[in-house]
mmJSON file of the N, C-alpha and C atoms, coordinates in Angstrom:
{"data_MODEL":{"atom_site":{
"group_PDB":["ATOM","ATOM","ATOM","ATOM","ATOM","ATOM","ATOM","ATOM","ATOM","ATOM","ATOM","ATOM","ATOM","ATOM","ATOM","ATOM","ATOM","ATOM","ATOM","ATOM","ATOM","ATOM","ATOM","ATOM","ATOM","ATOM","ATOM","ATOM","ATOM","ATOM","ATOM","ATOM","ATOM","ATOM","ATOM","ATOM","ATOM","ATOM","ATOM","ATOM","ATOM","ATOM","ATOM","ATOM","ATOM","ATOM","ATOM","ATOM","ATOM","ATOM","ATOM","ATOM","ATOM","ATOM","ATOM","ATOM","ATOM","ATOM","ATOM","ATOM","ATOM","ATOM","ATOM","ATOM","ATOM","ATOM","ATOM","ATOM","ATOM","ATOM","ATOM","ATOM","ATOM","ATOM","ATOM","ATOM","ATOM","ATOM","ATOM","ATOM","ATOM","ATOM","ATOM","ATOM","ATOM","ATOM","ATOM","ATOM","ATOM","ATOM","ATOM","ATOM","ATOM","ATOM","ATOM","ATOM","ATOM","ATOM","ATOM","ATOM","ATOM","ATOM","ATOM","ATOM","ATOM","ATOM","ATOM","ATOM","ATOM","ATOM","ATOM","ATOM","ATOM","ATOM","ATOM","ATOM","ATOM","ATOM","ATOM","ATOM","ATOM","ATOM","ATOM","ATOM","ATOM","ATOM","ATOM","ATOM","ATOM","ATOM","ATOM","ATOM","ATOM","ATOM","ATOM","ATOM","ATOM","ATOM","ATOM","ATOM","ATOM","ATOM","ATOM","ATOM","ATOM","ATOM","ATOM","ATOM","ATOM","ATOM","ATOM","ATOM","ATOM"],
"id":[1,2,3,4,5,6,7,8,9,10,11,12,13,14,15,16,17,18,19,20,21,22,23,24,25,26,27,28,29,30,31,32,33,34,35,36,37,38,39,40,41,42,43,44,45,46,47,48,49,50,51,52,53,54,55,56,57,58,59,60,61,62,63,64,65,66,67,68,69,70,71,72,73,74,75,76,77,78,79,80,81,82,83,84,85,86,87,88,89,90,91,92,93,94,95,96,97,98,99,100,101,102,103,104,105,106,107,108,109,110,111,112,113,114,115,116,117,118,119,120,121,122,123,124,125,126,127,128,129,130,131,132,133,134,135,136,137,138,139,140,141,142,143,144,145,146,147,148,149,150,151,152,153],
"type_symbol":["N","C","C","N","C","C","N","C","C","N","C","C","N","C","C","N","C","C","N","C","C","N","C","C","N","C","C","N","C","C","N","C","C","N","C","C","N","C","C","N","C","C","N","C","C","N","C","C","N","C","C","N","C","C","N","C","C","N","C","C","N","C","C","N","C","C","N","C","C","N","C","C","N","C","C","N","C","C","N","C","C","N","C","C","N","C","C","N","C","C","N","C","C","N","C","C","N","C","C","N","C","C","N","C","C","N","C","C","N","C","C","N","C","C","N","C","C","N","C","C","N","C","C","N","C","C","N","C","C","N","C","C","N","C","C","N","C","C","N","C","C","N","C","C","N","C","C","N","C","C","N","C","C"],
"label_atom_id":["N","CA","C","N","CA","C","N","CA","C","N","CA","C","N","CA","C","N","CA","C","N","CA","C","N","CA","C","N","CA","C","N","CA","C","N","CA","C","N","CA","C","N","CA","C","N","CA","C","N","CA","C","N","CA","C","N","CA","C","N","CA","C","N","CA","C","N","CA","C","N","CA","C","N","CA","C","N","CA","C","N","CA","C","N","CA","C","N","CA","C","N","CA","C","N","CA","C","N","CA","C","N","CA","C","N","CA","C","N","CA","C","N","CA","C","N","CA","C","N","CA","C","N","CA","C","N","CA","C","N","CA","C","N","CA","C","N","CA","C","N","CA","C","N","CA","C","N","CA","C","N","CA","C","N","CA","C","N","CA","C","N","CA","C","N","CA","C","N","CA","C","N","CA","C","N","CA","C"],
"label_alt_id":[null,null,null,null,null,null,null,null,null,null,null,null,null,null,null,null,null,null,null,null,null,null,null,null,null,null,null,null,null,null,null,null,null,null,null,null,null,null,null,null,null,null,null,null,null,null,null,null,null,null,null,null,null,null,null,null,null,null,null,null,null,null,null,null,null,null,null,null,null,null,null,null,null,null,null,null,null,null,null,null,null,null,null,null,null,null,null,null,null,null,null,null,null,null,null,null,null,null,null,null,null,null,null,null,null,null,null,null,null,null,null,null,null,null,null,null,null,null,null,null,null,null,null,null,null,null,null,null,null,null,null,null,null,null,null,null,null,null,null,null,null,null,null,null,null,null,null,null,null,null,null,null,null],
"label_comp_id":["UNK","UNK","UNK","UNK","UNK","UNK","UNK","UNK","UNK","UNK","UNK","UNK","UNK","UNK","UNK","UNK","UNK","UNK","UNK","UNK","UNK","UNK","UNK","UNK","UNK","UNK","UNK","UNK","UNK","UNK","UNK","UNK","UNK","UNK","UNK","UNK","UNK","UNK","UNK","UNK","UNK","UNK","UNK","UNK","UNK","UNK","UNK","UNK","UNK","UNK","UNK","UNK","UNK","UNK","UNK","UNK","UNK","UNK","UNK","UNK","UNK","UNK","UNK","UNK","UNK","UNK","UNK","UNK","UNK","UNK","UNK","UNK","UNK","UNK","UNK","UNK","UNK","UNK","UNK","UNK","UNK","UNK","UNK","UNK","UNK","UNK","UNK","UNK","UNK","UNK","UNK","UNK","UNK","UNK","UNK","UNK","UNK","UNK","UNK","UNK","UNK","UNK","UNK","UNK","UNK","UNK","UNK","UNK","UNK","UNK","UNK","UNK","UNK","UNK","UNK","UNK","UNK","UNK","UNK","UNK","UNK","UNK","UNK","UNK","UNK","UNK","UNK","UNK","UNK","UNK","UNK","UNK","UNK","UNK","UNK","UNK","UNK","UNK","UNK","UNK","UNK","UNK","UNK","UNK","UNK","UNK","UNK","UNK","UNK","UNK","UNK","UNK","UNK"],
"label_asym_id":["A","A","A","A","A","A","A","A","A","A","A","A","A","A","A","A","A","A","A","A","A","A","A","A","A","A","A","A","A","A","A","A","A","A","A","A","A","A","A","A","A","A","A","A","A","A","A","A","A","A","A","A","A","A","A","A","A","A","A","A","A","A","A","A","A","A","A","A","A","A","A","A","A","A","A","A","A","A","A","A","A","A","A","A","A","A","A","A","A","A","A","A","A","A","A","A","A","A","A","A","A","A","A","A","A","A","A","A","A","A","A","A","A","A","A","A","A","A","A","A","A","A","A","A","A","A","A","A","A","A","A","A","A","A","A","A","A","A","A","A","A","A","A","A","A","A","A","A","A","A","A","A","A"],
"label_entity_id":["1","1","1","1","1","1","1","1","1","1","1","1","1","1","1","1","1","1","1","1","1","1","1","1","1","1","1","1","1","1","1","1","1","1","1","1","1","1","1","1","1","1","1","1","1","1","1","1","1","1","1","1","1","1","1","1","1","1","1","1","1","1","1","1","1","1","1","1","1","1","1","1","1","1","1","1","1","1","1","1","1","1","1","1","1","1","1","1","1","1","1","1","1","1","1","1","1","1","1","1","1","1","1","1","1","1","1","1","1","1","1","1","1","1","1","1","1","1","1","1","1","1","1","1","1","1","1","1","1","1","1","1","1","1","1","1","1","1","1","1","1","1","1","1","1","1","1","1","1","1","1","1","1"],
"label_seq_id":[1,1,1,2,2,2,3,3,3,4,4,4,5,5,5,6,6,6,7,7,7,8,8,8,9,9,9,10,10,10,11,11,11,12,12,12,13,13,13,14,14,14,15,15,15,16,16,16,17,17,17,18,18,18,19,19,19,20,20,20,21,21,21,22,22,22,23,23,23,24,24,24,25,25,25,26,26,26,27,27,27,28,28,28,29,29,29,30,30,30,31,31,31,32,32,32,33,33,33,34,34,34,35,35,35,36,36,36,37,37,37,38,38,38,39,39,39,40,40,40,41,41,41,42,42,42,43,43,43,44,44,44,45,45,45,46,46,46,47,47,47,48,48,48,49,49,49,50,50,50,51,51,51],
"pdbx_PDB_ins_code":[null,null,null,null,null,null,null,null,null,null,null,null,null,null,null,null,null,null,null,null,null,null,null,null,null,null,null,null,null,null,null,null,null,null,null,null,null,null,null,null,null,null,null,null,null,null,null,null,null,null,null,null,null,null,null,null,null,null,null,null,null,null,null,null,null,null,null,null,null,null,null,null,null,null,null,null,null,null,null,null,null,null,null,null,null,null,null,null,null,null,null,null,null,null,null,null,null,null,null,null,null,null,null,null,null,null,null,null,null,null,null,null,null,null,null,null,null,null,null,null,null,null,null,null,null,null,null,null,null,null,null,null,null,null,null,null,null,null,null,null,null,null,null,null,null,null,null,null,null,null,null,null,null],
"Cartn_x":[-216.082,-214.758,-214.1,-214.086,-213.456,-214.245,-215.564,-216.391,-216.221,-216.305,-216.171,-214.773,-213.787,-212.404,-212.257,-212.819,-212.697,-213.414,-214.665,-215.421,-214.792,-214.426,-213.835,-212.504,-211.693,-210.384,-210.547,-211.364,-211.524,-212.268,-213.487,-214.281,-213.775,-213.33,-212.856,-211.628,-210.667,-209.443,-209.78,-210.424,-210.77,-211.767,-212.774,-213.802,-213.208,-212.483,-211.908,-210.885,-209.998,-208.953,-209.591,-210.491,-211.127,-211.968,-212.762,-213.639,-212.81,-211.833,-211.006,-210.237,-209.694,-208.877,-209.757,-210.893,-211.741,-212.343,-213.111,-213.754,-212.729,-211.62,-210.612,-209.968,-209.557,-208.894,-209.873,-211.109,-212.092,-212.417,-212.85,-213.16,-211.937,-210.774,-209.577,-209.266,-209.318,-209.02,-210.058,-211.328,-212.384,-212.342,-211.995,-211.943,-210.795,-209.659,-208.507,-208.82,-209.439,-209.741,-210.72,-211.902,-212.861,-212.277,-211.522,-210.942,-210.026,-209.256,-208.345,-209.164,-210.199,-211.04,-211.774,-212.338,-213.089,-212.161,-210.959,-210.026,-209.692,-209.423,-209.078,-210.249,-211.449,-212.624,-212.947,-212.826,-213.159,-212.208,-210.926,-209.947,-210.224,-210.486,-210.748,-212.046,-213.062,-214.368,-214.348,-213.948,-213.967,-212.866,-211.743,-210.628,-211.088,-211.526,-211.999,-213.183,-214.131,-215.313,-214.893,-214.058,-213.629,-212.776,-211.87,-210.994,-211.839],
"Cartn_y":[110.66,110.034,109.865,110.983,110.908,109.956,110.096,109.221,107.769,107.542,106.181,105.65,106.53,106.1,105.689,106.487,106.146,104.827,104.75,103.507,102.361,102.667,101.638,101.162,102.103,101.716,100.807,101.243,100.445,99.143,99.258,98.05,97.352,98.153,97.584,96.723,97.249,96.475,95.158,95.267,94.051,93.207,93.865,93.133,92.444,93.201,92.614,91.535,91.875,90.915,89.643,89.81,88.645,87.908,88.645,87.999,87.34,88.061,87.509,86.289,86.399,85.298,84.074,84.267,83.117,82.475,83.212,82.601,82.021,82.7,82.214,80.933,80.945,79.758,78.593,78.879,77.803,77.117,77.878,77.239,76.527,77.149,76.533,75.227,75.26,74.05,72.976,73.351,72.374,71.952,72.889,72.561,71.601,71.844,70.972,69.56,69.455,68.122,67.366,67.953,67.27,67.066,68.044,67.939,66.724,66.513,65.363,64.076,63.982,62.783,62.685,63.817,63.815,63.461,64.003,63.708,62.219,61.681,60.257,59.418,59.737,58.971,59.264,60.559,60.942,60.259,60.243,59.619,58.115,57.497,56.054,55.756,56.6,56.349,56.756,58.005,58.485,57.816,57.513,56.883,55.62,54.618,53.375,53.621,54.479,54.745,55.377,56.434,57.133,56.195,55.478,54.565,53.381],
"Cartn_z":[-123.174,-123.315,-121.942,-121.158,-119.834,-118.94,-118.934,-118.087,-118.541,-119.825,-120.345,-120.051,-120.171,-119.915,-118.459,-117.548,-116.119,-115.845,-116.237,-116.011,-116.816,-118.037,-118.891,-118.351,-117.851,-117.317,-116.11,-115.156,-113.928,-114.246,-114.729,-115.0,-116.266,-117.23,-118.49,-118.278,-117.516,-117.28,-116.583,-115.424,-114.672,-115.471,-116.037,-116.783,-117.997,-118.818,-120.027,-119.673,-118.746,-118.374,-117.816,-116.856,-116.235,-117.277,-118.022,-119.011,-120.102,-120.613,-121.686,-121.188,-119.987,-119.455,-119.208,-118.552,-118.206,-119.458,-120.245,-121.415,-122.385,-122.566,-123.519,-123.007,-121.737,-121.195,-121.071,-120.683,-120.489,-121.819,-122.844,-124.126,-124.702,-124.623,-125.191,-124.468,-123.136,-122.361,-122.683,-122.643,-122.913,-124.381,-125.26,-126.683,-126.957,-126.31,-126.536,-126.049,-124.894,-124.354,-125.254,-125.534,-126.415,-127.809,-128.292,-129.631,-129.697,-128.664,-128.651,-128.724,-127.89,-127.908,-129.245,-129.689,-130.943,-132.103,-132.098,-133.186,-133.195,-132.03,-131.957,-132.463,-131.951,-132.374,-133.831,-134.204,-135.578,-136.555,-136.224,-137.117,-137.216,-136.074,-136.083,-136.829,-136.604,-137.219,-138.687,-138.959,-140.345,-141.16,-140.535,-141.246,-141.96,-141.227,-141.841,-142.772,-142.336,-143.165,-144.483,-144.384,-145.602,-146.449,-145.804,-146.546,-147.002],
"occupancy":[1.0,1.0,1.0,1.0,1.0,1.0,1.0,1.0,1.0,1.0,1.0,1.0,1.0,1.0,1.0,1.0,1.0,1.0,1.0,1.0,1.0,1.0,1.0,1.0,1.0,1.0,1.0,1.0,1.0,1.0,1.0,1.0,1.0,1.0,1.0,1.0,1.0,1.0,1.0,1.0,1.0,1.0,1.0,1.0,1.0,1.0,1.0,1.0,1.0,1.0,1.0,1.0,1.0,1.0,1.0,1.0,1.0,1.0,1.0,1.0,1.0,1.0,1.0,1.0,1.0,1.0,1.0,1.0,1.0,1.0,1.0,1.0,1.0,1.0,1.0,1.0,1.0,1.0,1.0,1.0,1.0,1.0,1.0,1.0,1.0,1.0,1.0,1.0,1.0,1.0,1.0,1.0,1.0,1.0,1.0,1.0,1.0,1.0,1.0,1.0,1.0,1.0,1.0,1.0,1.0,1.0,1.0,1.0,1.0,1.0,1.0,1.0,1.0,1.0,1.0,1.0,1.0,1.0,1.0,1.0,1.0,1.0,1.0,1.0,1.0,1.0,1.0,1.0,1.0,1.0,1.0,1.0,1.0,1.0,1.0,1.0,1.0,1.0,1.0,1.0,1.0,1.0,1.0,1.0,1.0,1.0,1.0,1.0,1.0,1.0,1.0,1.0,1.0],
"B_iso_or_equiv":[0.0,0.0,0.0,0.0,0.0,0.0,0.0,0.0,0.0,0.0,0.0,0.0,0.0,0.0,0.0,0.0,0.0,0.0,0.0,0.0,0.0,0.0,0.0,0.0,0.0,0.0,0.0,0.0,0.0,0.0,0.0,0.0,0.0,0.0,0.0,0.0,0.0,0.0,0.0,0.0,0.0,0.0,0.0,0.0,0.0,0.0,0.0,0.0,0.0,0.0,0.0,0.0,0.0,0.0,0.0,0.0,0.0,0.0,0.0,0.0,0.0,0.0,0.0,0.0,0.0,0.0,0.0,0.0,0.0,0.0,0.0,0.0,0.0,0.0,0.0,0.0,0.0,0.0,0.0,0.0,0.0,0.0,0.0,0.0,0.0,0.0,0.0,0.0,0.0,0.0,0.0,0.0,0.0,0.0,0.0,0.0,0.0,0.0,0.0,0.0,0.0,0.0,0.0,0.0,0.0,0.0,0.0,0.0,0.0,0.0,0.0,0.0,0.0,0.0,0.0,0.0,0.0,0.0,0.0,0.0,0.0,0.0,0.0,0.0,0.0,0.0,0.0,0.0,0.0,0.0,0.0,0.0,0.0,0.0,0.0,0.0,0.0,0.0,0.0,0.0,0.0,0.0,0.0,0.0,0.0,0.0,0.0,0.0,0.0,0.0,0.0,0.0,0.0],
"pdbx_formal_charge":[null,null,null,null,null,null,null,null,null,null,null,null,null,null,null,null,null,null,null,null,null,null,null,null,null,null,null,null,null,null,null,null,null,null,null,null,null,null,null,null,null,null,null,null,null,null,null,null,null,null,null,null,null,null,null,null,null,null,null,null,null,null,null,null,null,null,null,null,null,null,null,null,null,null,null,null,null,null,null,null,null,null,null,null,null,null,null,null,null,null,null,null,null,null,null,null,null,null,null,null,null,null,null,null,null,null,null,null,null,null,null,null,null,null,null,null,null,null,null,null,null,null,null,null,null,null,null,null,null,null,null,null,null,null,null,null,null,null,null,null,null,null,null,null,null,null,null,null,null,null,null,null,null],
"auth_seq_id":[1,1,1,2,2,2,3,3,3,4,4,4,5,5,5,6,6,6,7,7,7,8,8,8,9,9,9,10,10,10,11,11,11,12,12,12,13,13,13,14,14,14,15,15,15,16,16,16,17,17,17,18,18,18,19,19,19,20,20,20,21,21,21,22,22,22,23,23,23,24,24,24,25,25,25,26,26,26,27,27,27,28,28,28,29,29,29,30,30,30,31,31,31,32,32,32,33,33,33,34,34,34,35,35,35,36,36,36,37,37,37,38,38,38,39,39,39,40,40,40,41,41,41,42,42,42,43,43,43,44,44,44,45,45,45,46,46,46,47,47,47,48,48,48,49,49,49,50,50,50,51,51,51],
"auth_comp_id":["UNK","UNK","UNK","UNK","UNK","UNK","UNK","UNK","UNK","UNK","UNK","UNK","UNK","UNK","UNK","UNK","UNK","UNK","UNK","UNK","UNK","UNK","UNK","UNK","UNK","UNK","UNK","UNK","UNK","UNK","UNK","UNK","UNK","UNK","UNK","UNK","UNK","UNK","UNK","UNK","UNK","UNK","UNK","UNK","UNK","UNK","UNK","UNK","UNK","UNK","UNK","UNK","UNK","UNK","UNK","UNK","UNK","UNK","UNK","UNK","UNK","UNK","UNK","UNK","UNK","UNK","UNK","UNK","UNK","UNK","UNK","UNK","UNK","UNK","UNK","UNK","UNK","UNK","UNK","UNK","UNK","UNK","UNK","UNK","UNK","UNK","UNK","UNK","UNK","UNK","UNK","UNK","UNK","UNK","UNK","UNK","UNK","UNK","UNK","UNK","UNK","UNK","UNK","UNK","UNK","UNK","UNK","UNK","UNK","UNK","UNK","UNK","UNK","UNK","UNK","UNK","UNK","UNK","UNK","UNK","UNK","UNK","UNK","UNK","UNK","UNK","UNK","UNK","UNK","UNK","UNK","UNK","UNK","UNK","UNK","UNK","UNK","UNK","UNK","UNK","UNK","UNK","UNK","UNK","UNK","UNK","UNK","UNK","UNK","UNK","UNK","UNK","UNK"],
"auth_asym_id":["A","A","A","A","A","A","A","A","A","A","A","A","A","A","A","A","A","A","A","A","A","A","A","A","A","A","A","A","A","A","A","A","A","A","A","A","A","A","A","A","A","A","A","A","A","A","A","A","A","A","A","A","A","A","A","A","A","A","A","A","A","A","A","A","A","A","A","A","A","A","A","A","A","A","A","A","A","A","A","A","A","A","A","A","A","A","A","A","A","A","A","A","A","A","A","A","A","A","A","A","A","A","A","A","A","A","A","A","A","A","A","A","A","A","A","A","A","A","A","A","A","A","A","A","A","A","A","A","A","A","A","A","A","A","A","A","A","A","A","A","A","A","A","A","A","A","A","A","A","A","A","A","A"],
"auth_atom_id":["N","CA","C","N","CA","C","N","CA","C","N","CA","C","N","CA","C","N","CA","C","N","CA","C","N","CA","C","N","CA","C","N","CA","C","N","CA","C","N","CA","C","N","CA","C","N","CA","C","N","CA","C","N","CA","C","N","CA","C","N","CA","C","N","CA","C","N","CA","C","N","CA","C","N","CA","C","N","CA","C","N","CA","C","N","CA","C","N","CA","C","N","CA","C","N","CA","C","N","CA","C","N","CA","C","N","CA","C","N","CA","C","N","CA","C","N","CA","C","N","CA","C","N","CA","C","N","CA","C","N","CA","C","N","CA","C","N","CA","C","N","CA","C","N","CA","C","N","CA","C","N","CA","C","N","CA","C","N","CA","C","N","CA","C","N","CA","C","N","CA","C","N","CA","C","N","CA","C"],
"pdbx_PDB_model_num":[1,1,1,1,1,1,1,1,1,1,1,1,1,1,1,1,1,1,1,1,1,1,1,1,1,1,1,1,1,1,1,1,1,1,1,1,1,1,1,1,1,1,1,1,1,1,1,1,1,1,1,1,1,1,1,1,1,1,1,1,1,1,1,1,1,1,1,1,1,1,1,1,1,1,1,1,1,1,1,1,1,1,1,1,1,1,1,1,1,1,1,1,1,1,1,1,1,1,1,1,1,1,1,1,1,1,1,1,1,1,1,1,1,1,1,1,1,1,1,1,1,1,1,1,1,1,1,1,1,1,1,1,1,1,1,1,1,1,1,1,1,1,1,1,1,1,1,1,1,1,1,1,1]
}}}
């Protein structure tokens, strides 16, 4: 517990914060951009097709 806490605190804080911040922001940013394009194309394509 103490060893894990020390390693976890030092590496965990930086690791989790950096990893969480980077992967979360990257996928969200990339997801929002493609999603916007995909939604526009999907709505235009599926809209007429479905209708």
